[in-house]
N, C-alpha and C positions, 0 to 999 in steps of 0.2 A: 512646472512636473515636468520631469524628461519621459521620452517617448518609450523606453522602456515600462516607465511605473502605468502609462496610458493602456499600454498592451495589457497589462496585467489586471489591472482595475476593469477591463473590458471582459475579462475571462471571470471576472468575480461576479460582473452583471449578470451575466448568461448563468452562472451560480446561483442568483440568487433568486430566480425563476424558475427551480425545478423543486419548490417545497410540496406540491400538490402528492396526492396519492396514484393518481394517474390510474392505468389499468395494465393487466399481465397478459402474456400471451406465453404460448409454448411453442412457436410456430418458429425460432429461430436458435440455431445450434451452436453450441460452444466447443468448438473442435479440442480431440486430444492428437496429441502430437508425440510422437517417439523419437526419446534421444539417443537410443541405444546404436550405439557404432558411432558415437559422436565424430571422429576424428574424417571417419570414411564416407560418412554421409551429411558433412556440414550442407552441402550445398543444395541437397534435396530436402534437407531440415529446415534450410535458412528460406527456400520457396512456400514451402509451409507453412512456416510461422508467419511470414509475411502476407500470404492470403488469408489466413485466420487473423490475423492485425485488422487491416485494412478492412476486413467484413464487419466483425463486430469489437475489436480491441480486446477483446480477451480470450484466451484458449488456455488448454490443460496440457499440463506434459506428463509424459508416463517414462518408464526406465530411465527417469533422472538421477538414479546413482544414490539416492540417499535412503540410506533403509528406514524399514517402516520404523523400527523400534527407536530408532536415533528421532524422529518426528515425537514418538508417544512422547519420548524422554522430555523433549523441550516441552510437552503440554504439562508434565506432569511436576516440571519446575516453574513454570509460569501458575500452575494452580497453589507451589507452595508459596510463591511471592505473594501472590494477592490474596493468601488466606490470612499473612502476616497484618497485625493491629496497624489500623490508619495510622495511629501514634507513631508505629516504627516504619512506615511507608514513606510518611511524612518528612522524616529526614533527609530524605532522597527528592525532592520537588524539580519538578519540571523547568529547566530553564535553558533558551536557547531551543536546544534540539534534544535533550537528553533528562531523565529522569522520570518521575511518578507524578501521573495528573487523576482529579476522580471530577468525574462531571465538568471541565474546564473547557471544552472543545465548543464552541460554540458554531455551526456549519452557516453559511452567508444563505443556503438553502432553507433551511427553516428558521432559526432565529433564536434557537431553543439549544440546551445544552445534549448531548450527546450521552444516554445514559448506560454509562460506562466509567471503565477506569481503564488506564495504560499506562506500561512502564518501558520506554526507550531507550535503547543502548546504541549511543553513539560516538564510537571508539576515543577520538580526542579529547569529546568533553566530559568523560565520565569523571574523571579525578576522583572523589571520593564518594560519588555517587551508584557504588554497588552497596549492596548490605555487607555486613560482615561477615566473617567465615562462624562467630557467634549464633548469629541470627538465621544465616541461612547455609549452612554447610555444601560447600561445592556448586552455589549456585551459579559464583563467578564462572568458572572455568566450562562448567557445560554451557551457557551461553554466550562465550568468548567464542569455544568449537560450532558451535550452531549457526554463529552468526557465520563464521568463515565458509561452512558448508553449501551458508544459502548464498553469499556472495559468489563462489566458484559456479553455481547453478546460472546466476545472475549474468555473470560475466561470459559463458557460454551463450547462453539466449542473444544479448547482446552482440556478439561477434558477427552473429547470422546476419541481424539488421545493420550490422556496418558494411557488410559486404554488399546486402540488397541495396545503401545508400549510396555505395560508390567509393565508402572510406576502406582503410586498410583493418583487417581481422581486429585486429589490437586496439582499434581508436578507443574505443569505449572502456576498454581496460585501464589504458592508460588515461583516460578521465575520473575515474573511480578507483585511482592509486591508492591503495592502504597503507604505503608507506607514508605518503604526505601528511602533514598537520591538517592540510585543508581538507581531508575527509572528512564526508557527511553525508554517507549511507548509514540506514537507519536498522535495527530488527525491534521490532515495537509489541511489545505481549498485549493483548487486547482482553479484555474481561467485562463482557457486556452481563450488564445487573439483570437478577430473575425476576420475572415479574411477581406481584405480589398478587393474591389473592382478590384483595379489595380491589385492585386495577386493573383485572382481566377484563372487564365488561369496557372501560374506558383508556384505553392505549392511544392516547394523542401524542405521544412523545416518540421519536426514532430512537431507536438503541443507535444508528449512524444516519445522519440526514443523507440526502443525495449529494455528492460530490465527485469531483477529478481528483485523481494524486499529482503531486508537484511533481514526482520524481520523473526518471527515462523507462524505468522498469518497475512492478510491483509483483513479489512473489509471495502469495498468501497460501499459507496451511490453515485447512478446516478441520474441526474434530467432526466424527461420525455423528449423525443426529441431531447437528447443532445447525439449523439452517438458518436460511433468513437473506443471505447476500443475493441482492438481484441488479441485472445492467441493463441499462438504455443506451443503447446503441447511437451514433449521432444522426442517421436518418429517421429516427422516433423520436428527436427532440421537442419538437414541439408538441406532438400527440403524447408523450410521457407513455411508451409502452412497456413492460419493463418483463424482464426475463429470469426466471432464479436458476440459480445455481448450485444444486443442492450440494451439499458437503459429501468428502468423498478422500478420506486421509489417505489413499493410495497415490493420487495423482497432486500436482503442485498447481493450482490457479496462479494464470498470472495475467495481468493486463499494462498498455500503455498508459507512460503518464505524460503528463505536460510539456516535460523537457524533450521529452525525444518527440513530440509531436512539433515543437517548436525546430527542432533539427532535422525533422523530416518535411519541412514546409507543409504541414497538416496530411501529408499522405500519410502516416501511421495515427490514427485517432485516439486521443485518449478520453475513453467514453464514460459519462455518468454510472455511479452504479451506487447503492446505498444499502445498509440491514437495516431491513425491518422490524417491525415488531411480529410477532408470532399471532398467529388468527386464533379465534376460540377452537378447541379443540386441538392444538398444535402444542408442542413441547414447550412451557413457560418457564424452564429451569436456566440457569447461569450457562451464558454464551463462551466459549473461549475460542479466541482465534491467534495467530501468530502471521506477522507480514513483517517483509525486508523490504525496503524502501532504498533501492538502488540511484543513491542522489547523485550526481556528478558531483566531483569536488569542490570546492568553493571558489577556486580561482579558475577552474576550468570555463571557457566563452563557449557561449551559445550563439551558435551562428546558423540562420536558415541560407540555404543553401542560393536560394533567389533575393535573400535581401526582406521577404515578404515581414519579418520582425525585425527590430533592429537587435545588434549585439547585448548580451547579456550578461553578465558572470553567473555562476548557478548558486552561488553565496546570497546575491543581491535576490535575485530570481525567490530561492528559497524564503530569504528574509521576510519578502513582501507576501506570501503565501500564508506564513505561519501568524505574521499578525495579523493578516484577517480573519482567522480563525482560533487564535488563542488570545489576542489583544496583545497591548505593546510590552506586559509585564514579561512575556517569556521570549 
């Protein structure tokens, strides 16, 4: 076993200990940071992003440049896709890091399948994985446009972290080059299933078990009134104290992923988060969210500045993490 695999398995071992319910607290703040007048304010924004990321690992963006109607439109497209019969969606099965799955993701933290379905768009891997125009008119064009908009937001934020890490501001833009066939950033549409009445008093499954993200940066769009997302900052890892992040469609919620944690020698923490089931009296209907994972291109070499972690390509790193969640068939 090479040293890269050893480190990855250590990360998975940590994740496997995060399946308990834990407790909830409102004592910490997920900060909101404005991207207004970005080019002029980049240095100041970088300081704010760094402080928020180091503190909690999660933060929310305001004045991010995406019109609210564009976000709502993406959710409408997601609903249209998930409303297709399973027999149609099954024509576009998850393979590698693209396509549709249902209850296929088993988190190391829980050992049970997440109660959701998802559809992942990774551009070089799509081939025939988009529904046809006859099945879902306009869906492909809408998703490609939203993927581009999400990438642009992600590169703005990552340019700030590049500066704080002593890299040039385009370092991470090159590492996520959309023109490359090695591109592996992913737009993921998520549909968490409604809780049926007969199951509402025995919610022993997770909508999404505790995990860290595999990427550099996650951009998350949440729908108003459809909560459940919680974060457990690193300092609270052993105590498992969770803070809820209420959905707000006017902001974009972001978190640091494992790739960037390695690139920063752990100065930027990739913290555990989960989607808990609703509690009695809470909304039990379906939950939709959309995530964009800024995953460095397969041939990008992730090197920690001090040598704390052995070098590993982003492709090898992602392959190991996906295998631990979906099994070798994916």
